C-alpha angles and dihedrals in degrees: 000000000000090000095045091049090050090051090048097243099157097175093051092047092053091048093048090051090054091047093049090053089049089053089057098254113153122252089239093054093049091047097047103032097033113030103019094041091051095048091047088064091048089053094051092050092048089055092054096044094251089118127031133210096271093051091047090052089054090049090050091052089056091049090051089054088062093043090055088063096044102040095077090052093045090050094046093050095039087209107179091190089066092056125079098197144300120274127191112197132187143151110242128251116295094018120104098181116114113150093097091046090050091054090051092050093051094048092046088054087050088056091054102263122142101230131200113190112197093184133225136332093030121172126207088259091059092046090052094047091050091048092054090053100038104030096211128196090211135027113207120198130189134192132176099183126069088219092062102036091082089066089071088075089056090057095044091049090048091056093046096099138091113291093026105047091087089070112097116228119215127181138190146158141118097292096040123104137179087252091056090047089054093047095055097039101251117162091228150345130224117208091198139358095275093047089048090056091049088052092050092051090051093048091056092045096250101108142037122270105283118251114234105258125176108197113225125193118231112264128212089253091054090051094065110085115246092220107033115218117230110252130185116263114278093019113170135210128217120235136200129173125206113219133194098209099314097331117102112235106168140354133206126200125187148164134177091291109042147358125221126197123192131182115221117248118289094259090067091056088048090052092048090050092049091048093049092049092048092050096040092242100130098109112103101252094038091050095046091049089068095057117101138162114236123228118292114259137182134222134173114257143058118300097251093053094042093049091052093048094047093047091051091050093049090048092050091049092054107037 
């Protein structure tokens, strides 16, 4: 189950969850040793640039297939030991971006949290109303725009009163930093989805203090091996491009000796985000359904050099 989840095989994970229940395994065992253990490996590989956002989304979809089987049983038993904590997530007022938030929600579910996502453009009144209903341990807020990130302090200040001050406040998003989190009184900041989940675990007392980690994408320079491997003359590399609809998102290039993965420049992610917002495809499953790998191709050269050339060509074709 761990391996199928890592490979994003949603159908197989759902079937294995059913089979494990039929064998008499406990819900807690399946959740912790099957789904959560699998997603923890995904999270670690995401931190170290082995997996990228599109691949993590596909893994999260597989995890959700198992959760669909377990959720009715978890709800019926009301077993608090099978739950890591309760997380309320929302994008702050004035900001309509939610793809990053959706990824955090899915990975938090994969870590055993019960998650309530209230969506985008959320005012303090909506956070408060959801808190009364859901009773979270943590409130997570995201923002992509510098013009909206300041609203996070409005929410944090609104919860700084008796009866609410036990709730931990976590923030994240492209313009957010640890310095900003300290300035507005947040309990923590996640630089990416995996780091955010580490922070959540720490805030509910079920994980170590998170280590500051700034996720960095692989650059073309990084892609070229430091110690080139001798290859036969005319050696070729295989290429695949990951698309969101018709927009390139990532490419991977490999041969018998190494594999290189590169994200496309930031403007491609911005274009995907804008297209997803325009078409109403920002929800996790709807967004993931648009991801597809292109046909496998071949080109002469070592993976690092081929990856750099293909990335440059794609960038030039979509200025």
